C-alpha positions in Angstrom: -4.1 14.0 36.1 -5.1 10.2 35.9 -8.6 11.2 36.0 -8.0 13.3 32.7 -5.7 10.6 30.8 -8.3 7.8 31.7 -10.9 10.5 30.0 -9.0 11.0 27.2 -8.4 7.5 26.3 -12.0 6.7 26.7 -13.0 9.5 24.6 -10.1 8.5 22.2 -11.5 4.9 22.3 -14.9 5.9 21.6 -13.8 7.8 18.4 -12.2 4.5 17.2 -14.7 2.7 17.3 -17.1 5.5 15.8 -14.5 5.3 13.1 -14.6 1.7 12.5 -18.2 1.5 12.5 -18.5 4.1 9.5 -16.1 2.2 7.7 -17.7 -0.9 7.9 -21.2 0.7 7.2 -22.5 0.2 3.7 -21.4 3.0 0.9 -25.0 5.0 1.1 -24.4 5.5 5.0 -21.2 6.6 4.3 -22.0 9.2 1.8 -24.8 10.3 3.5 -22.8 11.0 6.5 -20.2 12.5 4.5 -22.8 15.0 3.3 -23.9 15.5 6.4 -20.9 16.6 8.0 -20.1 18.8 4.5 -23.5 20.5 5.0 -22.8 21.3 8.7 -19.0 22.7 7.6 -17.2 19.6 9.5 -14.1 18.4 7.5 -14.7 15.7 5.0 -12.7 13.1 3.9 -10.4 15.5 1.9 -9.5 17.3 4.7 -11.2 20.5 3.6 -14.2 22.2 5.0 -17.4 23.3 2.6 -16.4 26.8 3.3 -12.5 26.3 2.9 -13.2 24.2 -0.3 -15.3 27.2 -1.6 -13.1 29.7 -0.7 -10.2 27.3 -2.4 -12.4 27.1 -5.9 -13.5 30.9 -5.8 -9.8 31.7 -5.7 -8.9 29.4 -8.7 -12.0 30.4 -10.6 -10.5 34.0 -10.2 -7.1 33.3 -11.6 -8.9 31.4 -14.2 -10.9 34.6 -15.3 -7.9 36.5 -15.0 -5.7 34.5 -17.2 -8.4 34.4 -19.6 -8.3 37.8 -19.9 -4.6 37.7 -20.3 -5.2 35.4 -23.3 -8.3 37.5 -24.6 -6.2 40.8 -24.4 -2.8 39.1 -26.0 -5.3 37.6 -29.1 -6.8 41.0 -29.5 -4.4 43.3 -29.5 -1.5 41.0 -31.0 -0.5 40.8 -34.4 -3.1 40.9 -37.2 -2.2 37.5 -38.5 -3.1 35.4 -35.3 -7.0 35.4 -35.8 -6.3 34.5 -39.2 -3.9 31.7 -38.6 -6.4 30.2 -36.0 -9.2 30.5 -38.8 -7.2 28.9 -41.8 -6.5 26.0 -39.1 -9.8 25.3 -37.9 -11.9 26.4 -41.1 -11.6 22.8 -42.8 -13.4 21.4 -39.7 -16.1 23.9 -39.4 -17.1 23.7 -42.9 -15.2 26.9 -44.2 -17.3 29.4 -42.7 -16.8 33.0 -43.9 -14.7 35.3 -41.6 -17.1 37.4 -40.0 -19.5 34.3 -39.0 -16.2 33.0 -37.7 -15.5 35.9 -35.8 -19.0 36.4 -34.3 -18.7 32.8 -32.9 -15.5 33.2 -31.6 -16.4 36.8 -29.7 -19.4 34.9 -28.6 -17.7 31.7 -27.4 -14.6 33.1 -25.9 -16.6 35.8 -23.6 -19.4 33.3 -22.9 -16.8 31.1 -21.1 -14.9 34.7 -19.6 -18.3 35.3 -18.3 -19.1 32.0 -16.6 -15.9 31.9 -15.3 -16.4 35.2 -13.6 -19.7 34.9 -12.5 -18.5 31.3 -10.9 -16.4 33.1 -9.1 -18.5 35.7 -7.1 -21.5 33.9 -7.0 -24.5 36.4 -6.0 -22.7 39.4 -7.5 -24.2 39.3 -11.0 -24.3 42.9 -11.6 -20.4 43.8 -10.3 -19.7 40.8 -13.1 -21.8 42.2 -16.0 -20.3 45.6 -15.4 -16.6 44.2 -15.3 -17.5 42.3 -18.7 -18.6 45.5 -20.3 -15.9 47.2 -19.0 -13.1 44.6 -20.5 -14.9 44.1 -24.2 -15.1 48.0 -24.7 -11.8 48.6 -23.2 -10.2 45.7 -25.6 -12.1 46.8 -28.7 -10.6 50.6 -27.7 -7.4 49.5 -27.4 -7.5 47.9 -30.6 -8.3 51.2 -31.9 -4.9 52.5 -30.9 -3.0 49.8 -32.4 -1.7 50.2 -36.0 -2.6 47.3 -37.5 -6.0 46.3 -36.0 -9.4 48.2 -36.1 -12.4 48.2 -33.0 -15.6 48.2 -33.9 -18.9 48.7 -32.3 -20.2 45.4 -33.6 -17.2 43.4 -32.0 -17.8 45.1 -29.1 -21.0 44.4 -28.5 -20.9 40.5 -29.8 -18.4 40.5 -27.2 -20.4 41.8 -24.1 -23.8 40.1 -25.3 -21.3 36.5 -24.9 -20.4 37.8 -21.7 -23.5 38.4 -20.5 -24.9 35.2 -21.9 -22.0 33.4 -20.1 -22.6 35.2 -16.8 -26.6 35.0 -16.7 -26.4 31.1 -17.7 -23.6 30.1 -14.7 -25.4 32.3 -12.6 -28.9 30.5 -13.1 -27.3 27.3 -12.9 -25.8 28.0 -9.6 -29.2 29.4 -8.3 -30.9 26.5 -9.3 -28.3 24.4 -7.8 -28.6 26.1 -4.6 -32.3 25.5 -4.7 -32.5 21.8 -5.6 -29.9 21.2 -2.8 -32.3 23.1 -0.4 -34.9 21.2 -1.1 -33.7 17.6 -0.4 -34.9 16.1 2.5 -32.6 15.1 5.4 -32.5 11.2 5.7 
């Protein structure tokens, strides 16, 4: 029993010496050590391992994507005056574009953000993400046909699908590029 205690205290003392040596090291070395530990899946300074952080971010990106779908659904299926109210508030700062141009840009931007969020939440699954974008866009346009004061058009659906695909492919390409650049880094 005493032997175990002495071994434990020796290991604890060694760990304290290593920690203080790391703390005294240059900032570049501390950053490099932290990056190496994060690459190995070891717990870093924040208390999260790299795998836990990835799952943590994926959860919040998924919640963000579904929250954005809810907001898009509210804006799409809500009362007809809502888009016009937004247009008349933003038109002076946008150079007074006509309503059709404003609607096209709005469809592209909103669904590009949705596509990027969804693609970031599910990396490496670009085909199911694109299918989900197509389903959501066409479903919302179809549901507009069922409301009394709105109308869904094929042009609007195509704008939404194109924006969603653009955002999803851009986020996918950025993630692949980042992964390739990270894998090419030489160990220090």
